[in-house]
C-alpha positions as CSV (number, residue, x, y, z in Angstrom):
1,M,50.3,61.7,202.3
2,R,53.1,63.8,200.9
3,K,55.5,60.8,201.1
4,Y,53.1,58.7,199.0
5,I,52.9,61.3,196.3
6,I,56.8,61.5,196.2
7,V,57.0,57.7,196.0
8,V,54.5,57.4,193.2
9,L,56.1,60.2,191.2
10,S,59.6,58.7,191.7
11,T,58.3,55.3,190.5
12,L,56.7,56.9,187.4
13,F,59.9,58.7,186.7
14,V,62.1,55.6,187.0
15,S,59.6,53.6,184.9
16,G,59.6,56.3,182.2
17,L,63.4,56.2,182.2
18,A,63.4,52.4,181.8
19,V,60.8,52.5,178.9
20,G,62.8,55.3,177.2
21,A,66.1,53.4,177.5
22,Y,64.5,50.2,176.2
23,Y,62.9,52.1,173.2
24,Y,66.2,53.9,172.5
25,G,68.1,50.6,172.6
26,T,65.8,48.8,170.2
27,Q,65.8,51.8,167.7
28,K,69.6,52.0,167.8
29,S,69.9,48.3,167.3
30,T,67.6,48.4,164.3
31,F,69.5,51.4,162.9
32,D,72.9,49.6,163.3
33,N,71.5,46.5,161.5
34,K,70.3,48.6,158.6
35,K,73.6,50.5,158.4
36,E,75.6,47.2,158.4
37,I,73.4,45.9,155.6
38,L,74.0,49.0,153.5
39,E,77.8,48.9,154.1
40,N,78.2,45.2,153.5
41,P,75.7,44.0,150.9
42,T,75.9,40.3,150.1
43,Q,75.1,38.8,146.7
44,L,72.2,36.5,146.9
45,P,72.3,33.5,144.5
46,N,70.3,33.9,141.4
47,T,67.2,31.9,142.2
48,E,65.4,32.7,139.0
49,E,67.2,29.8,137.2
50,N,65.6,27.4,139.6
51,L,62.1,28.8,139.6
52,P,59.6,26.7,137.7
53,T,58.3,28.5,134.6
54,A,54.6,29.2,134.4
55,E,52.8,27.2,131.8
56,S,51.4,29.6,129.2
57,Q,47.6,29.6,129.5
58,P,45.8,28.7,126.4
59,S,43.9,31.6,125.0
60,I,40.2,31.3,125.4
61,D,38.3,30.9,122.2
62,V,35.5,33.3,122.6
63,S,33.5,31.7,119.8
64,E,33.6,28.4,121.6
65,Q,32.4,30.1,124.8
66,I,29.5,31.7,122.9
67,V,28.4,28.4,121.4
68,A,28.6,26.7,124.8
69,A,26.6,29.5,126.5
70,I,23.9,29.5,123.9
71,T,23.5,25.7,123.6
72,S,23.4,25.3,127.4
73,K,21.2,28.4,127.9
74,N,23.7,29.8,130.3
75,T,23.8,33.2,128.7
76,Q,24.9,34.9,131.9
77,A,28.4,33.4,131.2
78,L,28.7,35.7,128.2
79,E,28.8,38.9,130.3
80,G,32.6,38.7,130.7
81,Y,32.9,38.4,126.9
82,M,30.8,41.5,126.0
83,A,31.9,45.0,125.3
84,D,30.5,47.6,127.7
85,I,28.0,48.7,125.0
86,V,26.5,46.1,122.7
87,Q,24.6,46.7,119.4
88,V,21.6,44.4,119.6
89,R,19.1,43.8,116.8
90,L,15.9,41.8,117.1
91,E,14.7,40.8,113.6
92,S,11.3,42.3,112.6
93,S,11.1,44.7,115.6
94,G,12.4,48.1,116.6
95,C,14.5,46.6,119.4
96,C,17.2,47.4,120.6
97,G,20.2,49.4,119.3
98,P,23.2,50.1,121.5
99,I,22.5,48.9,125.0
100,T,24.6,48.2,128.1
101,K,26.2,44.8,128.7
102,A,23.6,44.0,131.5
103,E,20.7,44.8,129.1
104,A,22.3,42.7,126.4
105,I,22.5,39.7,128.6
106,S,18.9,40.2,129.6
107,Q,17.8,40.3,125.9
108,L,19.4,36.9,125.3
109,S,16.5,35.4,127.3
110,Y,14.6,35.8,124.0
111,L,16.4,32.6,122.9
112,D,15.1,30.5,125.9
113,S,12.6,28.6,123.8
114,A,15.2,27.7,121.2
115,V,16.4,24.1,121.0
116,G,19.0,22.1,119.0
117,W,21.5,24.8,118.1
118,S,23.8,24.4,115.1
119,F,26.7,26.8,114.5
120,D,28.1,24.7,111.7
121,P,29.1,27.1,108.9
122,T,28.3,24.4,106.3
123,N,24.7,24.3,107.4
124,P,22.6,25.3,104.4
125,I,20.4,27.7,106.4
126,I,23.5,29.6,107.7
127,I,24.9,29.7,104.1
128,N,21.6,31.1,102.9
129,L,21.5,33.7,105.7
130,A,25.0,34.8,104.8
131,T,24.0,35.3,101.2
132,S,20.7,37.0,101.9
133,V,21.8,39.3,104.8
134,P,25.6,39.5,104.7
135,D,25.8,42.6,106.9
136,F,24.4,40.7,109.9
137,Y,24.9,37.0,109.2
138,G,27.9,37.0,106.8
139,S,31.6,37.1,107.1
140,G,32.9,38.0,110.5
141,W,29.7,36.8,112.3
142,L,29.3,33.7,114.4
143,V,25.9,32.4,113.2
144,G,23.7,29.8,114.9
145,V,20.3,28.3,113.9
146,A,18.1,26.3,116.2
147,D,16.0,23.3,115.2
148,N,12.8,25.3,115.9
149,E,14.0,28.1,113.5
150,Y,15.5,30.6,116.0
151,I,18.6,32.4,114.7
152,V,21.4,34.3,116.4
153,S,24.6,35.9,115.2
154,F,27.5,37.5,117.1
155,K,30.2,39.8,116.0
156,L,33.5,40.3,118.0
157,N,35.6,43.5,118.1
158,N,39.3,43.7,117.9
159,Q,39.6,43.0,121.6
160,N,37.7,39.7,121.2
161,K,34.6,41.1,122.9
162,I,31.0,40.8,121.7
163,E,30.2,44.1,120.1
164,A,27.0,43.2,118.4
165,Y,24.5,40.4,118.1
166,N,21.2,39.7,116.2
167,L,18.3,37.6,117.3
168,G,15.3,36.2,115.3
169,A,12.4,34.0,116.0
170,S,12.7,32.4,112.6
171,Y,15.3,32.4,109.9
172,K,12.4,32.3,107.4
173,L,11.9,36.0,108.1
174,L,15.2,36.7,106.3
175,I,15.5,34.0,103.6
176,P,13.3,34.6,100.6
């Protein structure tokens, strides 16, 4: 039995030496390669000249995205264009004040019944709104009116994010 233990221990010892020698050899080889690279750096050709240039992406017109989202009733698409806090005003109600982006998206469901949107600034109704209520429908606001009298206006901040919007069931509430 003692012979077997000596044979097993000898085999383990020799195996350990072999593994150690292999590990040492690979580490030394890697170290020598790194040392050679540091001592003899080679210049790589300048490949930047041959790289294709990226086409500049057209900037997204947020106003167009707003119009598309409202007319298609896909208001969820506006979430990425909203500031974190949005000032929301629902005409003839106490709603809503400053609310989160998620709440602001939810409030836009108020417009689900609206049909036939026009965001044309030459529309006489939009012109009258701008004259009657310039603080919410005038200069700097993107204003839309629906065929069934709904109104909406959006204001963008300096980062091109929606910072405020107004909703109404009828423009007649605001135009005398």
